[in-house]
A tleap script that builds the chain and sets N, CA, C and O, in Angstrom:
source leaprc.protein.ff14SB
mol = sequence {
  NMET ALA THR LEU LYS THR PHE GLN GLY THR
  SER LYS VAL GLY ASN LEU GLN LYS ALA LEU
  ASP ALA ALA ILE GLN ALA ALA LEU GLN SER
  ALA PRO GLY ALA ASP ARG LEU VAL SER TRP
  THR LEU LYS LYS VAL THR GLY ARG GLN GLY
  GLY ILE ALA GLY PHE ARG GLU VAL THR VAL
  THR ILE GLY ALA ARG ILE CSER
}
set mol.1.N position { 0.837 -1.186 0.000 }
set mol.1.CA position { 0.000 0.000 0.000 }
set mol.1.C position { 0.879 1.245 0.000 }
set mol.1.O position { 1.940 1.266 0.623 }
set mol.2.N position { 0.435 2.266 -0.693 }
set mol.2.CA position { 1.194 3.515 -0.819 }
set mol.2.C position { 1.287 4.235 0.523 }
set mol.2.O position { 0.430 4.081 1.393 }
set mol.3.N position { 2.336 5.015 0.664 }
set mol.3.CA position { 2.564 5.794 1.879 }
set mol.3.C position { 1.582 6.959 1.957 }
set mol.3.O position { 1.256 7.576 0.944 }
set mol.4.N position { 1.119 7.251 3.159 }
set mol.4.CA position { 0.215 8.380 3.376 }
set mol.4.C position { 1.017 9.680 3.350 }
set mol.4.O position { 1.978 9.840 4.103 }
set mol.5.N position { 0.616 10.603 2.480 }
set mol.5.CA position { 1.260 11.910 2.380 }
set mol.5.C position { 0.237 12.991 2.714 }
set mol.5.O position { -0.968 12.780 2.568 }
set mol.6.N position { 0.714 14.131 3.155 }
set mol.6.CA position { -0.153 15.240 3.544 }
set mol.6.C position { -0.141 16.317 2.465 }
set mol.6.O position { 0.909 16.665 1.924 }
set mol.7.N position { -1.346 16.842 2.160 }
set mol.7.CA position { -1.492 17.903 1.168 }
set mol.7.C position { -2.447 18.949 1.728 }
set mol.7.O position { -3.342 18.635 2.512 }
set mol.8.N position { -2.242 20.212 1.309 }
set mol.8.CA position { -3.095 21.309 1.761 }
set mol.8.C position { -3.643 22.089 0.583 }
set mol.8.O position { -3.016 22.192 -0.471 }
set mol.9.N position { -4.828 22.635 0.791 }
set mol.9.CA position { -5.434 23.548 -0.162 }
set mol.9.C position { -6.025 24.708 0.607 }
set mol.9.O position { -6.540 24.524 1.709 }
set mol.10.N position { -5.957 25.904 0.038 }
set mol.10.CA position { -6.451 27.104 0.715 }
set mol.10.C position { -7.362 27.888 -0.205 }
set mol.10.O position { -7.105 28.009 -1.403 }
set mol.11.N position { -8.432 28.418 0.367 }
set mol.11.CA position { -9.317 29.338 -0.338 }
set mol.11.C position { -9.244 30.680 0.370 }
set mol.11.O position { -9.470 30.764 1.577 }
set mol.12.N position { -8.932 31.713 -0.368 }
set mol.12.CA position { -8.837 33.064 0.205 }
set mol.12.C position { -10.198 33.748 0.304 }
set mol.12.O position { -10.295 34.856 0.832 }
set mol.13.N position { -11.259 33.093 -0.203 }
set mol.13.CA position { -12.606 33.670 -0.128 }
set mol.13.C position { -13.496 32.883 0.830 }
set mol.13.O position { -14.704 33.113 0.887 }
set mol.14.N position { -12.901 31.949 1.585 }
set mol.14.CA position { -13.649 31.215 2.592 }
set mol.14.C position { -14.494 30.079 2.058 }
set mol.14.O position { -15.437 29.654 2.724 }
set mol.15.N position { -14.182 29.571 0.864 }
set mol.15.CA position { -14.962 28.497 0.254 }
set mol.15.C position { -14.327 27.150 0.590 }
set mol.15.O position { -13.253 26.822 0.086 }
set mol.16.N position { -14.992 26.372 1.439 }
set mol.16.CA position { -14.480 25.085 1.886 }
set mol.16.C position { -14.296 24.111 0.727 }
set mol.16.O position { -13.291 23.400 0.684 }
set mol.17.N position { -15.232 24.060 -0.206 }
set mol.17.CA position { -15.141 23.145 -1.348 }
set mol.17.C position { -13.933 23.466 -2.225 }
set mol.17.O position { -13.251 22.557 -2.697 }
set mol.18.N position { -13.666 24.751 -2.444 }
set mol.18.CA position { -12.511 25.135 -3.262 }
set mol.18.C position { -11.203 24.751 -2.573 }
set mol.18.O position { -10.252 24.340 -3.236 }
set mol.19.N position { -11.150 24.882 -1.260 }
set mol.19.CA position { -9.949 24.500 -0.516 }
set mol.19.C position { -9.737 22.988 -0.591 }
set mol.19.O position { -8.608 22.530 -0.770 }
set mol.20.N position { -10.804 22.219 -0.456 }
set mol.20.CA position { -10.707 20.763 -0.567 }
set mol.20.C position { -10.279 20.356 -1.970 }
set mol.20.O position { -9.410 19.499 -2.127 }
set mol.21.N position { -10.876 20.959 -2.984 }
set mol.21.CA position { -10.511 20.668 -4.375 }
set mol.21.C position { -9.030 20.961 -4.630 }
set mol.21.O position { -8.359 20.208 -5.336 }
set mol.22.N position { -8.531 22.039 -4.064 }
set mol.22.CA position { -7.120 22.403 -4.244 }
set mol.22.C position { -6.200 21.375 -3.589 }
set mol.22.O position { -5.149 21.051 -4.140 }
set mol.23.N position { -6.579 20.865 -2.430 }
set mol.23.CA position { -5.772 19.846 -1.746 }
set mol.23.C position { -5.749 18.545 -2.552 }
set mol.23.O position { -4.699 17.919 -2.689 }
set mol.24.N position { -6.892 18.143 -3.079 }
set mol.24.CA position { -6.960 16.922 -3.888 }
set mol.24.C position { -6.169 17.103 -5.178 }
set mol.24.O position { -5.469 16.186 -5.607 }
set mol.25.N position { -6.271 18.263 -5.793 }
set mol.25.CA position { -5.517 18.542 -7.012 }
set mol.25.C position { -4.016 18.491 -6.746 }
set mol.25.O position { -3.258 17.996 -7.581 }
set mol.26.N position { -3.583 18.992 -5.602 }
set mol.26.CA position { -2.168 18.932 -5.245 }
set mol.26.C position { -1.709 17.481 -5.113 }
set mol.26.O position { -0.599 17.139 -5.519 }
set mol.27.N position { -2.563 16.630 -4.546 }
set mol.27.CA position { -2.231 15.210 -4.435 }
set mol.27.C position { -2.118 14.571 -5.812 }
set mol.27.O position { -1.182 13.811 -6.063 }
set mol.28.N position { -3.054 14.866 -6.706 }
set mol.28.CA position { -3.019 14.313 -8.058 }
set mol.28.C position { -1.772 14.755 -8.823 }
set mol.28.O position { -1.174 13.966 -9.555 }
set mol.29.N position { -1.390 16.003 -8.653 }
set mol.29.CA position { -0.234 16.535 -9.371 }
set mol.29.C position { 1.089 15.990 -8.837 }
set mol.29.O position { 2.117 16.100 -9.506 }
set mol.30.N position { 1.074 15.409 -7.653 }
set mol.30.CA position { 2.316 14.896 -7.070 }
set mol.30.C position { 2.742 13.563 -7.678 }
set mol.30.O position { 3.871 13.121 -7.468 }
set mol.31.N position { 1.854 12.923 -8.425 }
set mol.31.CA position { 2.178 11.625 -9.035 }
set mol.31.C position { 1.941 11.696 -10.534 }
set mol.31.O position { 0.842 12.034 -10.974 }
set mol.32.N position { 2.952 11.384 -11.316 }
set mol.32.CA position { 2.782 11.410 -12.774 }
set mol.32.C position { 1.941 10.230 -13.261 }
set mol.32.O position { 1.778 9.231 -12.561 }
set mol.33.N position { 1.420 10.369 -14.464 }
set mol.33.CA position { 0.666 9.275 -15.059 }
set mol.33.C position { -0.774 9.643 -15.311 }
set mol.33.O position { -1.318 10.566 -14.704 }
set mol.34.N position { -1.382 8.906 -16.218 }
set mol.34.CA position { -2.756 9.203 -16.612 }
set mol.34.C position { -3.786 8.491 -15.745 }
set mol.34.O position { -4.918 8.959 -15.622 }
set mol.35.N position { -3.415 7.384 -15.152 }
set mol.35.CA position { -4.384 6.568 -14.414 }
set mol.35.C position { -4.044 6.568 -12.928 }
set mol.35.O position { -3.596 5.557 -12.386 }
set mol.36.N position { -4.259 7.711 -12.273 }
set mol.36.CA position { -3.948 7.835 -10.845 }
set mol.36.C position { -5.216 7.720 -10.027 }
set mol.36.O position { -6.286 8.165 -10.442 }
set mol.37.N position { -5.084 7.127 -8.883 }
set mol.37.CA position { -6.199 7.041 -7.944 }
set mol.37.C position { -5.733 7.667 -6.640 }
set mol.37.O position { -4.705 7.274 -6.090 }
set mol.38.N position { -6.490 8.641 -6.145 }
set mol.38.CA position { -6.183 9.276 -4.872 }
set mol.38.C position { -7.246 8.861 -3.859 }
set mol.38.O position { -8.434 9.126 -4.041 }
set mol.39.N position { -6.800 8.211 -2.801 }
set mol.39.CA position { -7.678 7.882 -1.674 }
set mol.39.C position { -7.292 8.828 -0.552 }
set mol.39.O position { -6.151 8.808 -0.091 }
set mol.40.N position { -8.228 9.655 -0.107 }
set mol.40.CA position { -7.875 10.680 0.861 }
set mol.40.C position { -8.777 10.644 2.079 }
set mol.40.O position { -9.896 10.130 2.051 }
set mol.41.N position { -8.240 11.216 3.154 }
set mol.41.CA position { -8.944 11.362 4.423 }
set mol.41.C position { -8.777 12.798 4.889 }
set mol.41.O position { -7.678 13.350 4.847 }
set mol.42.N position { -9.856 13.388 5.327 }
set mol.42.CA position { -9.806 14.750 5.851 }
set mol.42.C position { -9.082 14.737 7.191 }
set mol.42.O position { -9.488 14.039 8.120 }
set mol.43.N position { -8.018 15.509 7.282 }
set mol.43.CA position { -7.223 15.566 8.511 }
set mol.43.C position { -7.561 16.790 9.368 }
set mol.43.O position { -7.732 16.689 10.583 }
set mol.44.N position { -7.652 17.964 8.695 }
set mol.44.CA position { -7.843 19.186 9.476 }
set mol.44.C position { -8.443 20.278 8.606 }
set mol.44.O position { -8.127 20.388 7.421 }
set mol.45.N position { -9.306 21.078 9.202 }
set mol.45.CA position { -9.849 22.267 8.554 }
set mol.45.C position { -9.582 23.432 9.499 }
set mol.45.O position { -9.944 23.391 10.675 }
set mol.46.N position { -8.941 24.473 8.963 }
set mol.46.CA position { -8.685 25.667 9.757 }
set mol.46.C position { -9.106 26.892 8.964 }
set mol.46.O position { -9.245 26.836 7.742 }
set mol.47.N position { -9.306 27.985 9.660 }
set mol.47.CA position { -9.696 29.196 8.960 }
set mol.47.C position { -9.615 30.411 9.860 }
set mol.47.O position { -9.371 30.324 11.063 }
set mol.48.N position { -9.827 31.534 9.226 }
set mol.48.CA position { -9.925 32.795 9.964 }
set mol.48.C position { -10.814 33.739 9.178 }
set mol.48.O position { -10.865 33.705 7.948 }
set mol.49.N position { -11.510 34.579 9.919 }
set mol.49.CA position { -12.438 35.504 9.294 }
set mol.49.C position { -12.459 36.788 10.099 }
set mol.49.O position { -12.413 36.766 11.329 }
set mol.50.N position { -12.529 37.918 9.386 }
set mol.50.CA position { -12.646 39.208 10.050 }
set mol.50.C position { -11.345 39.978 10.089 }
set mol.50.O position { -10.441 39.748 9.286 }
set mol.51.N position { -11.265 40.886 11.025 }
set mol.51.CA position { -10.090 41.735 11.165 }
set mol.51.C position { -10.137 42.912 10.207 }
set mol.51.O position { -11.034 43.004 9.369 }
set mol.52.N position { -9.186 43.796 10.330 }
set mol.52.CA position { -9.115 44.984 9.479 }
set mol.52.C position { -8.921 44.584 8.024 }
set mol.52.O position { -9.481 45.205 7.121 }
set mol.53.N position { -8.115 43.531 7.801 }
set mol.53.CA position { -7.844 43.083 6.432 }
set mol.53.C position { -9.019 42.329 5.815 }
set mol.53.O position { -9.018 42.068 4.612 }
set mol.54.N position { -10.011 41.979 6.612 }
set mol.54.CA position { -11.184 41.269 6.097 }
set mol.54.C position { -10.887 39.834 5.677 }
set mol.54.O position { -11.323 39.390 4.614 }
set mol.55.N position { -10.153 39.119 6.504 }
set mol.55.CA position { -9.804 37.741 6.191 }
set mol.55.C position { -11.033 36.859 6.048 }
set mol.55.O position { -11.980 36.976 6.825 }
set mol.56.N position { -11.018 35.979 5.060 }
set mol.56.CA position { -12.024 34.930 4.874 }
set mol.56.C position { -11.287 33.724 4.309 }
set mol.56.O position { -11.524 33.311 3.174 }
set mol.57.N position { -10.398 33.169 5.111 }
set mol.57.CA position { -9.491 32.139 4.650 }
set mol.57.C position { -9.869 30.779 5.230 }
set mol.57.O position { -10.193 30.670 6.412 }
set mol.58.N position { -9.826 29.751 4.397 }
set mol.58.CA position { -10.065 28.374 4.842 }
set mol.58.C position { -8.927 27.521 4.284 }
set mol.58.O position { -8.587 27.618 3.105 }
set mol.59.N position { -8.345 26.687 5.140 }
set mol.59.CA position { -7.307 25.749 4.715 }
set mol.59.C position { -7.746 24.347 5.082 }
set mol.59.O position { -8.175 24.091 6.207 }
set mol.60.N position { -7.634 23.433 4.114 }
set mol.60.CA position { -7.987 22.027 4.316 }
set mol.60.C position { -6.719 21.202 4.193 }
set mol.60.O position { -5.936 21.389 3.262 }
set mol.61.N position { -6.521 20.295 5.130 }
set mol.61.CA position { -5.391 19.369 5.099 }
set mol.61.C position { -5.944 17.962 4.954 }
set mol.61.O position { -6.816 17.542 5.714 }
set mol.62.N position { -5.416 17.225 3.953 }
set mol.62.CA position { -5.833 15.843 3.744 }
set mol.62.C position { -4.624 14.920 3.844 }
set mol.62.O position { -3.490 15.333 3.603 }
set mol.63.N position { -4.880 13.688 4.197 }
set mol.63.CA position { -3.898 12.627 4.102 }
set mol.63.C position { -4.292 11.794 2.899 }
set mol.63.O position { -5.436 11.346 2.819 }
set mol.64.N position { -3.372 11.569 1.951 }
set mol.64.CA position { -3.726 10.890 0.718 }
set mol.64.C position { -2.749 9.778 0.389 }
set mol.64.O position { -1.547 9.884 0.632 }
set mol.65.N position { -3.298 8.706 -0.173 }
set mol.65.CA position { -2.519 7.620 -0.753 }
set mol.65.C position { -2.757 7.666 -2.247 }
set mol.65.O position { -3.901 7.720 -2.698 }
set mol.66.N position { -1.676 7.644 -3.018 }
set mol.66.CA position { -1.799 7.739 -4.476 }
set mol.66.C position { -1.325 6.415 -5.067 }
set mol.66.O position { -0.225 5.937 -4.792 }
set mol.67.N position { -2.200 5.848 -5.885 }
set mol.67.CA position { -1.830 4.579 -6.523 }
set mol.67.C position { -2.186 4.622 -7.988 }
set mol.67.O position { -1.956 3.650 -8.708 }
savepdb mol mol.pdb
quit
């Protein structure tokens, strides 16, 4: 079985789905080839909102096995 690796995706507009999609895309891009399978597990979701700068940031961390 493939080794579990960690990948992150961030959305600067606070969109959880976009952050998750970015993390999965990072996992896919880490392995060459046309027929890749990514099996992932949600590890952590973090974010921040507000402040003078108007933060609306979400970061998703996944653990993925690529085969």
